N, C-alpha and C positions, 0 to 999 in steps of 0.2 A: 817835041822832046817828051812831053807827058804821054803822048800817044805811044811813042816807042817804049817807054818804061812800062806802060800798061800792057802792051802787047807781050813784052818779055815776061811779065809776071804771069800772064795767062798761059803762055807756052810752058813756063817752068812748073806751074801748078798742074797742068795736064800731064807733063812728063813725070812728075812725082807720083801722081795717081796711077799712071801706067806702070811705074816701077814697083809700087806697093800693092797693087790690086791683086787679090786672091779670091778664088771662089769661096763664098761663105757656105758653111755646112747648113744642111736643112734641119728643121726642127726634129724630124724623125731620126736623123743621124745623131742628134744630140740626146736621143732617148726621151723626147717629149712625145706626148700622145694626146689625142682628143678624147680618149676614153677615161672614165673615172676609175681610180684605183680603190678597190674595195677595202684596203687596209689603211687608207689615208684619212687623216683628220680633215674635217670640213674646211678649215682655214689653213691647211697644211700644204697647199700647192704653190709652186712658182710657175710663172708664165714664160713661154719662149719669147726672147726679145725680138725675134723676126716675125712672129705670128702669134698674137695673143689667144688664138683659138686652141693652141697647143699648150699643154701643161705637164708637169711631173711632180711627184710627191717628194717634198722635202721634210715633212713632219708626219711620220706614220702614227696611227692611233693605237695606243696600247691595247685597248679592249678589242678593237677590230682585228688585231693580230693574235688574239687568244690569251693575252695576259690578263690576270685578275689580281685583286687585292686580298683574296682569301688566304688564310694560313695553310701552308703545305708541308711545313718542316716535320710534322709527325708521321707523314707517310711517303714523302718524296725525297729521294736520295740526292737529287741534283737539280738545283734551281737555276733557271735563266732569268735575268732581269731585263725588263724593257729598257732599251737604250735611252728613251725619252723621259722615263719616270721610274726609278728603281723601287717605288712602292708597289709597282705591278710586277708579278712574277709568273713564270710558266714552268711546269714540271717537265724537264727533259727526260729522255729515256733513262731509266734507272742505271743501266750499264751500257757501255759502248765498247767496241773492239779497241784494245789498247789501254783500257782502264786498269788500274790496280784493283785487285780483289782482296778484301780484308777478311780477317778471321771472324768478324761479326756478321759476315754475309753482305756487306755493303761494298759499293764501288766508288771510285773517285779518280779524278785526273791526277796523273803522276806529279804534275807541277804543284799540286796542293798537298802532297804528302808531307807531314810535319812531325812524324814519329809518335803521334798519339794513338795510332792504331797499328795492328800487326799485319803487314802485307804478306799474303801467302801465294799469290799468283797473278797472272795477267789474263784478262778476258780476250778470247780469240774468236768467239762466235756468239751472236745474240739473236733472239727473236726481234721482230719489228718494234715491239714496245719496250725492249730492254729488260723485261722482267725475268726472263729465263735465258740461260746461255751456258757456255762452257769456258773453263779456266785451265790454263797450263801452269804448272808450278814454276818456281823462280830459278831453279838450279838443277843440273844433272844429278841424279842419285849417285852415291858412291859407297864404297865399303873399305875395310881396313886392308884386305889383301885378297888374292885370288882364291885362297882356301877358307875365307871367312864368309859368314852369312851377312845379309843386309841387316844393319843395326838401325832401327827406326829412331833411336834416341840420338843418333848422329847421321842423319840421312844425307848430308852434303859432304861426307868425307871425301876429300880430294885425292887420297892416296891411291885409290883404285876405282876408277869410274866406268870400268868395262863390265858388262853383264852378258850372260848367256840368256837366250830365250828359254832354253831348257826343253825337256821332253823330246830330246833328239830321237828320231825314228818312231815316235809315238803319235798316232793319229787321234787327236782330241775329239771325242764324240760330240756331235751336234754343232760343231764349229764349221761354218760355211767356208769352203775352199775356193779360191779364185786363181785361175791361170790365164790363158789367152782371152778368156771370156770377160776379164775384168774391165776391158775398154767399154763394152756395152753396159756393164753393171755400174760403172762409175758415171757414165753419161745419164743413166736412169736414176742415179742417186739411190742405189740399192740400200735400204735401211741398215742391213748388216754391216755395210762398209763404213757406217757412221755410228756404230753402237759398241764402242770400246768397253763400256760398262757391262753390257750383256756378254761380250766376248770374255772379259776377265772373269765374270761369274762362272761361265761354262768351263773355262780352263781350271779354275780352282775347285770346282765341284766334280771334275772328272776323276774317276777311279785311277789311282796312280798305277803305272805299269810296274811289273816285277823288275827289280833292279838290283844287281849285285855289286854296285860300285861302293867304295868306302865313303862314308858320310863326310861331308865338308871337304871333299877333294874337287879338283877341276872336273873330273869325269862325273862326279855325283851331280854337280850343278848343270852339266851338259845334258845328262840323260834321265836323271831320277826325279827331278822336281821342276815345276814351272817357275824358274827363278825370277824372270822379269815380271810376270803377273803377280807373284807372291810379294815382291818388293813394292809394287804399286799399291796393293791392298794394304800392306802393313805401314805404309808411309803416313806420317802426319808432320806438318811443318814445324820447324824449330820455334820455340817460344809459345807453342800452342798446346793445350791440354790434349792428351791422346783421345779422350772421350768427348771432345768437342763435337756436338751433333751436326755441325755444318761442315767442318773441315778436318775432323779427326780420323782415327783409324777406320778403315772400311768405306770411307767416302770417296777415295781416289781410285783410279783405274788406269790400265795401260791403254792408250788411245788406239782406235782402229785406224787403218790406213787413210780412210776418207777424212778423219779428224785431223791427222797430221797434215794432210793436203789443205784442209781449211786453214790450219794454222799458218802454213806456208803462203797460201794464196794461189788458187788454181782456177783456170777456166776449163771445166770438164768437157765443154763442147769442142775444144781444140785437141783433145787427147786422141792420138792415132795409133800409138804403140802400147802394148801391155807393159813393156819395160821402157823407161826413157824419161825425157824431159818435156815431151809435148804437153801443152796446157799449163806448164809451170809459169807463174807470174812473179811471185815473191813479194807482192805489195803488202800482204798481211804481216809477213815475217818482218818487214822493215818497220812497221808500226810497233809490233810487239818488241822487237829488239831495241827500239828507241826507248820504250818504257823500261825495259830491263837495264839498259845502260844508264838511264837517269836514276833509277833506284840504286844502282851500284854507286853512283856518284854521291848519293845521299847516305852511304855507308850501310846499305842493305845487302845481305848475302845473295846477290843475283848475278846471273851470267847470261849473255846473249846466246842465240842458237848458231852453232857452226858445225855440229857433228852429224853422224849417222845415227838414226833413232829406230829402235824396234817399234813395230806396231803389234796389236793383238790380232791382226788379220793373217790368215795362213794361205799358203799356196802348196797344195798337195800335202802329203804326210810329213815331209821332211823340212819344208821351207816356211819362213815367215816373211811377210812384206816389211820393207824398211823404207825410210825416206831420208835422202841426203839434204840436210837443211842448209848447206852452203850454196846449192844450186838447184834443188828441187827434184833431183833424179829419183824415180820410183824403181826400186829393185827388190829382189828377194834373196835372202841368205838361208843357208842350212841352219836349223835352230840351235845346233851346238857350236856354231861360230860365235865369236864375240871378243877374242883377245889377241888375234894375230894382227900383223901390221896392215893387212888388206881388209880385214873385217872387224874393225873395232866398233862395237855397237854400244850406244848409250841409252839411257832411259830418262824420259820426262813423263810425268803423270798428270792426268786430267781429272776434272771435277765438274759435275753438273750442278747448276743452281736454278 
């Protein structure tokens, strides 16, 4: 009887093992390695339970990861803290895409906005070290009516947010024109397609054409002045002194087409048509719109991108390039378009830092 019970126990045990047996993962599959981790503390490893010759880092070394205890607050805008010891810090890139840009020339995460600084824009392009970049303002520009000029003291007037590019039928001297050749020029990152500030300066310095339209009428804004570029130049953010050397009058400009495409998010290598959607990704716009939406929820006068926007890039004498921010379409409109139902064009202005 004892033998029968013993045999039954053995059979049951083998059956249980068979039912529950699964192939164990290897140490490599569990991300263990035989190599040393150059960022790991000497006693910061854990060993693989199946093979003690494999290990992985559970305790990185702050100093080996580049963190130091030196004071950085007097020159670094954004600190990162070592997860193991917050007395060690690392200076992150000063500005990143999606950061809020403030009137004092600093950047910050939108989640950290607390009302102590004046937000004036959102960063949409930066150099690798984050020390230089480009900013887009927070809201479409507006004016009181179709027959009124842009008033920089009330730049975000929502009564009439449509603008003409202006200078209809006038070929602005020294401004590079792009037609079907724009595909190659975008893929080559032609500097003129990313120099809205240079374009705006050329537009404003151009000798005005002879014009017999009555001042401050629809036709006057269509043909006699460069309305979009002039508004960009005259803009300064609400709550900011107009003579602010960083963000005041004269610091802003009408973005070039390439800059609007950077703002939207584009893969230029995928562009196949001079007009159209090819290459449009929209990833950058999503980041920037998230920042704008968060600022609005914190009671800042900010609005996301959904409209058609003028660029300072031209196509032949009569046309300017535009970008549809709802889906990334590249197009061009006659420069005196701007207020009918099919060609309602808006303005956002850019800033270099």
